[in-house]
Every structure is written in structure tokens, then in C-alpha cells.
N, C-alpha and C positions, 0 to 999 in steps of 0.2 A: 209893518216892521216892528219887531219887538224891541223894547228898550234893552240896552246892554246892562247887565247886572254888575255887581262888584266883582272884581277878579278873585279867583279862588285863592285861598290862603296858601302861601309858599311853605312847603315842608322841606327843610334842608336835609340833604343826605349826609352820610358819615364823612364824605370827603370834602364837604363845603364848610365854610366858616359860619358861625352863628353869633349874632350880636346879643349880648346879654347886658343887663343893667349892672351897675357897679355894686349894687347891694347883693346881687346873687353871685358875683364873681368870687367871693371868699370861699364858697362851697365847691368851686369847680377845680378839677385837677386832671392831668393827662399829659400826653407827650405827642409831638409831631414827628412822624417817621421821616427819616432823611430820604430824599429821592435818589433813585439810582440813575446817576447822570453819566453818560458815556459820550466822550468827544470823538468825533470822526475827523481825524486829521488827514484823511485822504489816502491812507495806506495802511497796511498791516505790518507793524514792526516786528511781530513775532516770527514772520517768515524769514528764512535765511537769505542772505544776499546771493547774487548770481555766482560770484567767485566761490563762496563757501559751498554752494550746491554743486558746482562743477568739480571741486576737489573731492567731495564725498562720492560723487558718481564715478570718478576715476580711481577710487580706492586710496586717496591721499588724505582722508579725513583725520588720520592720526597726527597730521601736521598742525591741526587746529586744537588738539587736546592740550589742556593745561594740567600739569601734575600738581597735586597737593604737596605742601611742604612736609617732608618726612622728618619727624623729631630726631631720627638717628643721624640726619645730615648735619645737625647742629652740635655734634659731639666735640669736646676739646681735641686739640691736635694730638696730644700724648695718648689719649684714649683711642683716637682714630688710628694711630700707628701701633697700637697695642704695646705701649711702653708704660710699665708700672715701676715708678722710681722706688717705691717702698720695697717692692719685691726684689729689685736689683740690689738695693742696699743690704737687704737681709742675706741674699746669696753671697755678696762680697764678704760679709762677716763670717758666714759659714766656711768660706774657703780660707780666709786668713786665720781663722781659729778652728782648726780641724779636730781639736781635742773633744772627745765625746762628753767628758765631764762638765763642759761648759753649758750643756743643755740645749744646744742648737739642733734643730731638725735638719740635718745636713742632707737628707735624702731629697729635700725639695729642689736642690740644685739639679739632680738627675731626673726626678719624676715630673718636674714642671719646667722643662727647658724653655729658654727664650733666645732670641737672636741678638737683640740690641745691646744687652748687657755684655755678653762676650765680645761682640764687635767693638764696643767702646773700650774694653780692656785691651784688646789686641791693637787697636789704633793708638791708645795711649802708650803701650809698650813700644810701638813703632816710632812714636814721636820722640821718646827719650833715647831712641837708637839712631836719631837723625844726625848726630854730631859727625859731620864730615863724610857721611855715607847715606845720601838720600835714597839711593836705589834699594836700600834694605827694607823700606816700608812695604813695597809691593811683594817683596820676597817673604817677609814675615807673614803677611796675610795669606800668601800661597801655601806656605808651610803649615799654617793653622788649618786651612781647609783640607789639604791633601794628607797632612799628618793625622788629622782627626779621622779622615776616611780610612787610612791604613789601620788605625787602632780599632775602628768600627768593624772592618772586615775580619781582623784577627779575632776580635771578641766573638763575632758570630760563628767563625770557624771553630772556636773553642767551646761553643755551646752556650754563650751568654745571650740573655734576652735584653737587648739594648738597641735603641734606635740611633740613627746617624745624628739626628738633632740633639739627642742627649749627649752624645760624645762630643759634638761640636761645642755645646754649651759648657760642659765640664772642662774640656781642654782650654777653652778661652778664658773662663773664670780663674782657672788655676795658674794663669800667668801672673796673677797679682803678687805672689811672693817674690818673683823676679823684679817686679816694679818696686817693691818695698826695699830690696837690697841695693837697688841702683844708686840712690843717693849716698848710701853707706860706702859703696865702692869708690865713689868720687873722693871721699875723705881719706880712706885708708888705701888708696890705689898704690901709693909708694911702698907700702909694706906688703911684700909678695906673699909671705906666709899667711898673714891675717886676711889678705884679699882672697887667697885660694880657699881658706876655711869658710869665709862668708859666701863665696860662690857655691861651694859644695853644700853648705847649709841651705841656701836658697833653692838649689836644684832638688835636694831631698824634700824640702818643704812643699814645693810645687808638685813633685811627683807623688808624694804621700796624699796630698789633697785630692789629686785626680784619681789615683789608684783606689783610695778608700771609698770613692763614690762609684767607680766603674767596675771594680773587681769585687763581685758579690760571692755569696756562698755557692752559687751554681758552678763556679769554676773549680772548686775543691782543690785538688792537687795541681791544677794547671795555672794557679795564680802567678807564679814567677814568669810564665810565658807571656803574660800581658803586662806585668809590672815593669819588666826590663825594657820593652820598647817605649813605654811611657817615660821612663827615666831618660832614655837616650834622646827622646824628642825634646825634653826640656833642657838637656845639655846643649842641643843644637840651637834652641832659642837663645840661650845665654851666650853662645858663641857669636850669634848675630849681633848681640848688643856690645859685647866686649871686643869683637873683631878678632878673636883668637880662633 
């Protein structure tokens, strides 16, 4: 039996630890890679649940979809309702001051119509007409809508290039002169002559504001055929306020 010799020298591999002396440790450098550890929790959580899979198989997967927040859904309320207060204020000034020399771009009232501004003017005119006659409110709104429709149809028959929304906006905004003279009539109501002159001035003011925007050059010699019914419409509006 041959004697056992000394064990062969152990040569560590790259994955094993090597013990070195403290004197040689200063020249050593390196890093230990992090192990890839995966835990087996007894199930695959990436799989869909039974209820989810059932809905998707039946074609109801859209019930599980989550929509991303749309930045447009966070708009302010006025912007959501398409209400531009600056634009409405500018149009009010254009109607109340229809003189071209003042430098207002009055065509914006016709070319860029809106609904909320004229509606607010008509409702305000209805409110000041409430004194003892509440039923006038709905009647004023009805006259505004159907009176504007009549003016629109007449303008189209005469060859005018105007939309119903434009007529509705101009007629509504042009009620502002009648609102302006309303408190004056309360003061001078006992003076019949002065009151009649103020009423006539208010009607002319409102009719001129509306006619100067609606009656363009395309009507040529037919302008009186459109100006006259506009004038009558505002006389009727005033009669709803005064009760005459």
C-alpha cells in the first residue's frame, strides 16, 4: 500500500473566495455581482384573474379599461361653456356706441356671434320688465327668438349673406339702448312729452345699432325693406316694457 502524499494544492475558481494577507489587500480591487434572486410565491401574479378573463372572453373587456385624464377636462367653467367675458364687454361697447368715429370694430358683433351675451341682455331686459307683469319674461324671449328669425328670413330673401346666429346675436345685443333708457323713464315718467322723446330716442338708438350691422352694402336699394321691420321689432320690445 502506497503512502498517501500531500493533498494537491487548491486552485480557487473565479466564483470562489480567496484569502489573502493584509499586506496584499491594498493592491486588490473589484466588485461582487449581485445575484439574480427570484422568489416563488406559489403563483403567477401576472396572470389575469378569472373574472377579468371571463369579461374579456365575453367581449366586455372595455369595462376594465381606465381612461387617462384629458387635460381638456380640467378647463375652467367659463371656457367650457364658451363664455368670453372680455369679448362680451367689447360687443356691448360696440352696440352702445355705434358711431364709427370712436374706432370700435363693430363688425365683430356680426362676424363673431355668440349666444350667452345676447341671452344675458335679453334676460336683463326681461328682469326690468317684471314690474307687475311676470308673464312678460317668457314673451320677450319668444319675441327675441322668432323676431330674429323673421329678420333673418327677410334678409335672406333680399339677398343678404347673414346667418341666423348672427341675427340672433345682433338683435339681442341691440336691446342695450332700451335698457339704458329704462331708469331714465322712471324719473321722467310724469312728463309725457319728455318721456315720449326718450322712448323714441331709445328705439332709434337700438334700431340703428342693429341695422348698421345687419344691413350691408349687398342690399343696395333694398335697405329700407329691412330697416323698417327692425325698427318695428324694437318698438314692440319697448311696448312690452312700458305696457303700452
